[in-house]
N, C-alpha and C positions, 0 to 999 in steps of 0.2 A: 788744382792741379796735382794735389796730394796723392792721389792714386795712379798717377803717371809721372812721376819725378823723372824717370830714366827715359822719357820719350821726348822728342824735339818739339818746339812749337812751328807750325807752318807758317810762312810769311807768303803770301801771294801776291807776286808782284815787286819787282826789283826798280822801281822809281823811288823818286825822294823820300816819300813816306815809308815805303816797304824798308828801303836800306836803314832809314831811321829807327824803325821798329826793330831790326837787326842787330842795330848797334846798342839800343836800350836793354834788348835781351842778354845780350853778352856782357854789359855792365851789372846785370843783375844775377849772372851766374846760369841762366838760362840757354839752352841750345836752339839757336834758329835753324829752319831749313827753309832756304828761300828759293821760290820757285818763280822762274821768269819766263814768259813765253816768247819773247824776243829773243834775238841771237846775243843781246849785251844787255847789262843794266840800262835803265833809262831809255829804252828803246822806244818808247812812244815820244819822249821828249825830242829823241833823235830825228823824228820826223818832222819837227819844227824848230831845227837848229838855225834857221834863218830868223829866227823871231827874237828880239829884245824884250826885255821885261821891263816893266815900269820901276819894280822893287829892286832895291839895292841889294847886294850880297847879303848884308847883314841880317836881311829879313828871309832870307832863301836857304839858311844852313840850320841843321839841325844840332843842339848842344853836344849829345851824346855822339854823334857822327863826328862832329869836329875834334873832340877829345880823342877819339880813335885815329883820326888822320894825324893830329899833331904829334901822337905818339910815336909816328912813324915818321917825323920831320917834315909833315906836310906844311906849306905855309899858305895862311889864310888869304884869300883874295883882297883887294882893298875893298873896306867895308862899303863905302859909298859908292862904287862902281856900280854901274846896270848891266847884268850880264846877257849875252844871248843864250838862248835854249842850248846852242852848241858847245858854250863856255860852260854851261851848269852841268852838262855831260861830260865833257874833255877834263875839266879843272876841277870837278868835285865829284860827282857819280862814279866815273871810271876810275879815278884814284883809290875811292873807297871800296868800289867792289874789288879792286886790286889787291886789297891788304889780304894778309893770309887769313887773319880771322873771318874775312867775309868771303872771299874766293873759295876756300875749303868746304863753305857751306852753302853756296849758291849754284843752283843749275838752271842754266839757260836753255833755251828751246824746250822748255818744261811748261806746257798748257796745261791747267788744271781745267778738268772736264765734268767733276763732281766731287761734292764735299758731303760725307754723313758719317754717322756714329757707327764704329766697327761692329758689323753683325746685327746692325738694326736700321729700319727705315724709320721715317718719321713719326709713325703711330706708334711706336713702343715707348714705354715710359719707365718700367722697372729697372733701375740702376743705370738710368740715361746718363745723370750728371756724373758718373764715376767711369763710364767707358769711353776710351780713346775714341778720336776720330780717325776716319778713313780718308785720306785725299787721293783721288783718281787722277792720274797724270799721262798724258800722252808726251812721250820724251822724242827728243831729236831723232834718236836712231830708229825710230818707228815703232817702239815698242810702249805699249801701255802698262803702267805699274800702279799700284796701290802703296801709299805711304802711310804708315800708322804714328800718330802724333797725338799730344796732349792736348794742344788748343789750336786754333786758327785765328790769324790775323790776315782778313781779306783787304789787301791795299791795291788791287788789281785795276783800279780806276774806271774811268768810263770814256776814254779814248776811242774805244775800238767800236763803239755803238753809239753813232750819231742819232738825233732826232730826225725823224722823216720830214720832208717839204711841205706834206699836206698839213692841213689846219686842225685836224682833230684827233691829232695824235697817230694817225696812220698815214702810212704813205699816200701821196696823192694818186689817183688814177693813172697808171702807166708808167709810175717811178721808178718801179723794178725793172723793166723793159728799156727805160732811158737810162740805164746805168752807166753806158760808155760815154753820155754826155754829162754826167756828174762827176766833179773832181773830189779830190779830198779836201776836208774842212780848212785846212790852212795851206794852201799851195804856195810853193816858192815861184810866184809869177815872174819875177825878174832873174831869177836864177835857174835852179834845178828843172823847173818846170815850164820855162819861159816858151818853149815851141808850141806847147800846147794853147798858149794864151794869147802870142803875138799876133796882132792883125785879126784878130776874132770878136767876134760878138759874145761878150762874157756878161752873165747874169748873177749878180751875187745876191743872196737871200738871207735875210737876217737883219737885226736891228741892235747888235752887240758889238764889242769892240773887236771880236774876230771878224766882222764885218767890215768894220772900220778901218782895220789894218790891210784887209784884202783890197779894199776900195783904193786907199793910198797908194799901194803897190803898184796897182793897175794903171793909177794916174802916173806912175813913174814910167811904166812900162808905154804908155800911150805916148809919152813925149817924144820916145825913140822910135815907136811904131805907130804912126798916126792913124792906121786904119783900125787900131784897137778901139772897140766901142763898149763902154762901160754902161750896164743897166743895173739898177739897185731895186729891189723891190722890198718891202717891209709891210706888215700887216696892219699895223697901227695907222692912225690917222696923220701922224707927222713923224720926223726924225730927230724930234728935239732932244729926246735921251741919248741920242748917238752923238751928238754935238757937245753934250756935257756942260760942265762949269766954267770952261774957256779959263781965264785968267784967274779966276777964283779957284781955280783946282788947287788941291793941296800938292799935288804932283804936276809941275809944271808941264813936263813931257806929256801927260795924259790929257792936259787941257789943250794942249797945242795939236794933239791928234783930233780931237773934236773939231777944232776949229777950222782944221784943215780941210776935213770932209764936208762941212759945211760951205767952205769957199768954192771948193770944186763944184759942188751941187750949184750954188749960185752963179758961178761962171759956166756952166754948161757942160763941163768936163765929164759929170756924172749925171745921169738920166734917173731920177728918183721917181718912183712909182709907189706911192702910199695907198694903204687900204687894199694891198693885193695879198689877199690870202689864196694861196695855190689849192686848186682843185684838181687840174689833171696836168699831163704831160703827153704830148704825142710825138713821137720818134719820127722823123723822115729821114731821107738818105743823107741829106746835106745838114740837118739842124735839128732842133728841137723846139716844139711850139708849147708855152706854158701858158695855162689857162687860168683864171682868177674866178672866186666864187661868183662874181657879177659879170662875168662874160668877157672882159679884158682879156686880150692876149698879146705876148710878148714872144718874138722869135730870138733864139740864141743858140750859138754854136756850141757854149758849154756853161753848164750852171754850177755856181760855188754854193755848197749848204753850209751856212753859219747858222746854223738852227739850234746848236746846243747837243747836248748829249745825256743819256740815259743809262743806267745799271743794268749790267747782264746779270740777271738773276736766275737764268736757267741752271748754273753750276750749282744753285743752293737750294733745289727743290726737296732735298731730304733733310734740310737743316729746318728747326723750328725757329722761324723768325716772327718777329712782330714788327710790321711796317707801317708808317703813317700811309693812310690810303690814298693821300694826295700826292707828295712827293717821292715815297717810296724810300725815304730815310728811316733809321729807326724810331718807332713809335713816338719815344718821350722826345726825341730830338726834333721830329717833322714841324711840329707847330713853332718852334723855336727859329726854325730857317725858312719858312714858308715863303716864297718871293712875293706873295700876295700881301704879306703885310712886313716882310722885314727885308734891310739890305744887309750887306755885310758887316756895317757898323754896328747894327742893332742885334746881331747874333749873340747871345751870351757865351762867354768861356763853358766847356762842357769836357767832359771826361768819359772815363769807362762806365759809369753809373748810367748814363743817357745812351752811351752805346751799345749796351748789354742786350741780349736776345734771351728768350728761354731756353734756348742750348746753352748751358753754361759754358765758360770759356771759349765761346765763338765772337768775334767781333768784326764789322765792317768798319774801315777807318779810310781816312783820307776821301778824295774826290767821290768814291763810290759811297761813302757815308752819307753824302747829301743827297743821294737820289738823283732826281730831276731838280733839285733846287739850284740856280747859278751863283750861289753867294759863299762858295768855298775859298777859304785861305790857306795857303801853303802853309804858315806859320800854326794855324789850327790844326793841320794835320800831324805836325809833329809834336803839339801838345796833347793831342788825343792818343798818339802811341805810347808817350811818356807816361799817361796816366794808365793805359790799357795794360802795359807791361809791369807797372806797379801793382795793378790788380793780380795778375798773374802770378806774380811773386809773393803775393800774400801781403804787401804793405798796403792795406786799405787806406791808411792815413795819406800817404803819398799820392794815392790814386785820386782820393777824394780832393785833394788840395789842387784845385786848377791854378797854376801859375801864370797865364796869358789874359790881359785885360784888352777887350776891343773894345774901347769906347767909340760913339759914332762922331766920326770927323768927315765922314763921305759916305756915298752909298754906292751901291753897286748897279749895274743895269740889271733891270728885271726881265727882260727880254729873253725867251728861251734861248736864243741863238748865243749866249754868251756865259762865262762864268768868271768868277775872279780869279780863277787859276788857269782860265783858257788863255793861251798868250794872245798876244797882238805883235804885229811886225814893226820894226825901226822903220820910221820914215824920215825924209829930208827936214822935217819939222822937229824929230827928236824920237826918243825911243817910246817903246808902247808896252803894253803889259800883259802877263797871264798871271803872275803872283802879286797881287795888289799891295801896296804898301803906301803908307804916308810918312811923314816925318817922324823920327822917334817921339814917343814909345809905341804908336799905335799902327795899326794896319789898317786901310780901308779899301774900299774897292771903287770900281768905275763909277764917275758922276753921272746922274740922272736927272737932277733937279727933284727927285722923290726925297721924300724925308723918311718914310717907312714902308718902301716896297710900293707894289702896284696900287694899294688901297689909297697912296698919297695923291693921286689924280690921273694913273692911267687908266 
């Protein structure tokens, strides 16, 4: 960044990892420009504010962000408490975003539509490394403006782009026209969105803990609204990985969740349909008919897609990226997080070197850095930005000293419908997670009975 010392560093996204990046930049004497598409910091999390995390507060806070907050008199939440998504926003992200140091550098309603080198498309090489970046932004006032920055940290996440319901990475035939019958990935079925689900035939698609939380919440709704019918479709031959480790789980609440889903299925409260790879959806006036590749059909009033997420790479078409061809993570990181072979616990610590792309001083961090892999940990994102900011500041020793250890004490769901940091709802049996954690000092993911990703027997 020597050639652009007087320019800010663009941080795309004001979620936990983006705001952590801003806090680290400020500590290093660098100027952040934080661009958030939503109307507030943590806007994506606010959409699942009814969800409780498996992991306690101590695993959901970034050290630099906490130092900045505490300097303003903020009191750290009880470290062992399990926050809801709304508490993560209200008690951490909102106070952080309101600090003058952050608020003066945060632009909300600022949707990044493109990133490039100033005056260069991706085919130009001469002086590329010393040329600033241009970030094109659609602002809330209706204007589109270009911002010149020294570096870019893309922490925009993947929430806005869910995986399709189809089995080949493509939308099922008719999926687009059935959009009105497809809900958001984590609906608040007993609260905000209750009217859309009460007394309806609801089909949950997916075998991760996003599906598990929705199923248990629907069961709670069905107790009060007996006409509610719950259908559950999974691609695999069984739902064993959703049931997880039960009493052997390092996080009791997470084990209780899987156990509760199993009991609901066994009691007939949830109709489980295995081997149900969706090929098409047919929209009718009163419902949607969902057809599997083997010809079976299910009728539903509303479909909940718990199929996971993928990165939006369209805004980066003019950036020189090196992405793993399978998971769309940075090339050197991809093989280390591929869910075919790795769980959360087997992903090694990593920082700026593994996150680097051919375009110098451009980094993708947080959930988006994992591409399509469902093994991301929030604490890993905090370590990523600590290392990246150290690299941007020229402190290579600090950048290369990865401080977070993640030995394997559990594994994540490897179904495409979940992520270690995709949340899951609180249930009568206990809290559920998005930011996976285990007893100190390590973080783990949702247990599946697999020891090393899908190759372990799935």
